[in-house]
C-alpha positions in Angstrom: 17.3 -57.7 120.4 13.6 -58.1 120.9 11.3 -59.3 118.1 9.4 -56.4 116.6 5.9 -57.3 115.2 6.1 -54.4 112.8 9.1 -55.9 111.1 8.2 -59.6 111.4 6.7 -62.4 109.4 5.7 -65.9 110.6 6.5 -69.0 108.7 4.9 -72.4 109.6 6.7 -75.3 108.1 5.0 -78.6 107.2 2.4 -79.3 109.9 0.9 -81.9 107.7 -1.9 -84.2 108.6 -0.2 -87.4 107.6 3.2 -86.4 109.1 2.1 -85.1 112.5 1.1 -88.5 114.1 4.6 -89.9 113.6 6.3 -87.0 115.5 7.3 -86.5 119.1 4.7 -84.4 121.2 3.1 -83.3 117.9 -0.1 -82.1 119.6 1.9 -79.7 121.7 3.9 -78.4 118.7 0.7 -77.9 116.7 -1.1 -76.1 119.5 1.8 -73.7 119.9 2.0 -73.1 116.1 -1.8 -72.3 116.3 -1.2 -69.8 119.1 1.5 -68.1 117.1 -0.7 -67.9 114.0 -3.7 -66.6 116.0 -1.6 -63.9 117.7 0.0 -63.0 114.3 -3.5 -62.4 112.9 -4.4 -60.2 115.8 -1.2 -58.2 115.5 -1.0 -57.9 111.7 2.0 -60.1 111.3 1.9 -61.8 107.8 1.8 -65.6 108.1 2.9 -68.1 105.5 2.9 -71.9 105.4 4.8 -74.6 103.5 3.8 -78.2 102.7 6.4 -80.9 101.8 5.2 -83.1 99.0 1.5 -82.6 99.8 0.3 -85.3 97.4 2.0 -87.8 99.7 1.9 -86.1 103.1 -1.4 -84.3 102.8 -2.1 -80.6 103.6 -1.2 -78.7 106.7 -3.7 -78.9 109.6 -6.8 -76.9 108.4 -6.9 -74.6 111.4 -3.3 -73.4 110.5 -3.9 -73.3 106.8 -6.9 -70.9 107.4 -4.6 -68.4 109.1 -1.9 -68.3 106.4 -2.0 -65.8 103.6 -0.6 -68.5 101.3 0.6 -72.1 101.7 3.4 -73.1 99.4 3.9 -76.7 98.2 7.5 -77.8 97.9 9.6 -80.8 97.0 12.9 -79.5 98.3 13.2 -79.8 102.1 13.8 -76.0 102.4 11.0 -73.8 101.0 13.2 -70.8 100.5 13.9 -71.2 96.8 10.5 -72.8 96.0 8.5 -69.7 96.4 9.0 -68.7 100.1 11.7 -66.1 99.4 9.4 -64.5 96.8 6.6 -63.9 99.4 8.9 -62.9 102.2 10.9 -60.5 100.1 8.7 -59.5 97.1 10.4 -57.9 94.1 10.7 -54.1 94.4 8.0 -52.3 92.5 9.1 -50.0 89.7 8.5 -46.4 90.7 5.6 -44.7 88.9 6.8 -41.8 86.9 10.2 -40.2 87.3 11.3 -40.5 90.9 13.9 -37.8 90.4 11.2 -35.3 89.5 9.7 -35.7 93.0 10.4 -33.0 95.5 13.0 -34.1 98.1 10.6 -34.3 100.9 8.4 -36.8 98.9 11.4 -38.9 98.0 12.3 -39.1 101.7 8.8 -40.1 102.7 8.8 -42.9 100.0 12.1 -44.2 101.4 10.7 -44.2 104.9 7.6 -46.1 103.7 9.7 -48.7 102.0 11.8 -49.1 105.2 8.7 -49.5 107.2 7.3 -52.1 104.8 10.5 -54.2 105.0 9.9 -57.3 107.2 13.2 -58.9 107.5 12.6 -60.7 110.9 11.3 -64.2 110.4 9.7 -66.2 113.2 9.9 -69.8 112.2 8.4 -73.1 113.5 7.7 -76.5 112.0 8.5 -80.1 111.3 10.7 -81.9 111.1 13.1 -79.8 113.1 16.2 -81.5 111.8 15.2 -81.5 108.1 12.7 -79.0 106.6 12.8 -76.5 109.5 16.6 -76.6 109.8 17.2 -76.2 106.0 14.7 -73.4 105.7 16.2 -71.5 108.7 19.8 -71.8 107.5 18.9 -70.7 103.9 17.0 -67.7 105.4 20.1 -66.8 107.4 22.1 -67.0 104.1 19.5 -64.6 102.6 20.3 -62.1 105.5 17.1 -62.4 107.3 17.0 -62.4 111.2 15.6 -65.7 112.1 13.9 -66.8 115.4 13.0 -70.5 115.7 10.2 -71.3 118.2 11.5 -74.4 119.9 8.2 -75.5 121.6 6.4 -75.3 118.2 9.0 -77.6 116.5 9.3 -81.4 116.6 10.9 -84.4 115.0 10.4 -88.1 115.2 13.1 -88.3 117.9 14.4 -86.0 120.7 18.0 -86.5 119.6 17.3 -85.3 116.1 15.4 -82.3 117.4 18.1 -81.4 119.9 20.9 -81.7 117.3 19.0 -79.4 115.0 18.5 -76.8 117.7 22.2 -76.9 118.6 23.2 -76.4 115.0 20.7 -73.5 114.5 22.0 -71.7 117.6 25.6 -72.2 116.3 24.6 -70.6 113.0 23.2 -67.5 114.7 19.5 -68.3 114.8 17.8 -67.1 118.0 16.0 -69.9 119.9 12.8 -68.7 121.5 9.5 -70.1 123.0 5.9 -69.3 122.0 5.3 -67.1 125.0 8.6 -65.2 124.4 7.4 -64.4 120.9 3.9 -63.3 121.9 5.0 -61.0 124.7 7.7 -59.5 122.6 5.2 -58.8 119.9 3.0 -57.1 122.5 5.8 -55.3 124.4 3.3 -53.8 126.9 0.1 -54.8 128.8 -1.4 -51.6 127.5 -1.3 -53.0 123.9 -4.9 -53.0 122.5 -4.6 -56.7 121.7 -3.1 -57.7 125.0 -6.2 -59.4 126.4 -6.9 -61.3 123.2 -3.3 -62.5 122.9 -3.0 -63.3 126.6 -6.1 -65.4 126.4 -4.3 -67.6 123.9 -1.8 -68.6 126.6 -4.2 -69.1 129.5 
């Protein structure tokens, strides 16, 4: 199954200024996260961020923060039940008026719109891979989202922790992808209006 930008959201986990210097190849992970966020903006993919204990670890990198619709502070390692689930799956709006009084063709068009607006595919990247990223991904799977973890935009303090997390995620049914895989699947074709702009992020 390919990643569909129309049904996708991007979540950037804890790329925090005081944390990143301690992590393995953090510059590479941050650069790839920025490419994802820039492409998401070009393609209309909603982007969200989380920050672990920001009073101690500081905010996310400002260039990432600027591309997020909202950045959620958290104390739990997973952000899912500290506000992330609410933005990824907002509560259903109560129908205005009596839905049963609508003609059948209007009821069907409303159902089609709601189906289109559902974005149940989550592209996820962040730090540390074996702690906050892992726990967020596993809880999103429990919430029945389709989850893709972008491996080259994730990092931990050690390679062994990062690799152990990716092995566990794959075993749990999470799809492991690279930044370029995501960008080209979002585009699907070189005829996409945003192809040149997105391709320029890779070159």
